[in-house]
N, C-alpha and C positions, 0 to 999 in steps of 0.2 A: 342144865337139863335140856335134852333134845326134844323138840316137838315131834309128836307122833303124826306121820302123814296120814291123810284121809285115804281110804281105799278108793281106787279108780273105779268109776261106774261108767260103762259104755251104754248110752241110751239108743244107739243104732243110727243116729243122724250122720249124714255125710257132709263134711265141711267142704272138701275138695275131691271131686271124683278123679281118681288116679287110673281109671280103666281107659287107657289111651291106645288107640289102634296102632299096632306096630311094636308095642312093648312086649316083653316076654310074658308078662302076667295078664295080658289082654284077654278078656272073656266076653265074646260077643253076646252071650245069653244074658249077662248081667246088664248090658247096655239097654236091651229091649225092656227089661223089667223095671228100669229106673223111672220113677215118676217125675214128670216135668211140671213144676207148679205153675209156670207161665201158661201152659196149654190148658189149664183148668179155668182160665179167666173167661168170662162171658164176652161177647163182642163189644158191649158197652164199656165194660171194665178195661178191655184192651185198648179201646179208643181213648179212654180217660188217661191211661198210663202213657200212651203215645203222645197225647196232647201235653201232659205234664213234662215229659222229657223234651219235647220240642220247645216248649216255653222256656225251660231252663237253658237249653242250648242257645236259643235266640237272645236270652238275657246276657249270657256270657259273651256272645258275639257282639252285642250292642256295647258292652263295656269296652271291648277291644277297639271298636270303631271310634267311640268317643275319645278314648285315650290317644288314638292315632291322630284324630282331628285336632285335639288340643296340642299335641306335639307339633303338628304342621303349623298351627296358628302361632305357637311360641317361636318356631323357627322364622316365620315370615315377619312377625312384628317385633321380636326382641333380639333374637340371636343374630340374624343377618343384617341388622341395621347398622 
């Protein structure tokens, strides 16, 4: 017995905006009406988001630096002896 597929329901959300300048289907009016959720943040919220992104980037950078330093120490004290 085949399973009956559920009917597709479009709730109107946009996953990826395909309204790209230069494409045949580009509609400039649609671009103006699209809401940008990032612009709805208050200055304090925007600062907190920026602070979180910067902290995450610095953490990743610190991991790379530590791994590089450990590799250099390994080379100096183990590999090149």
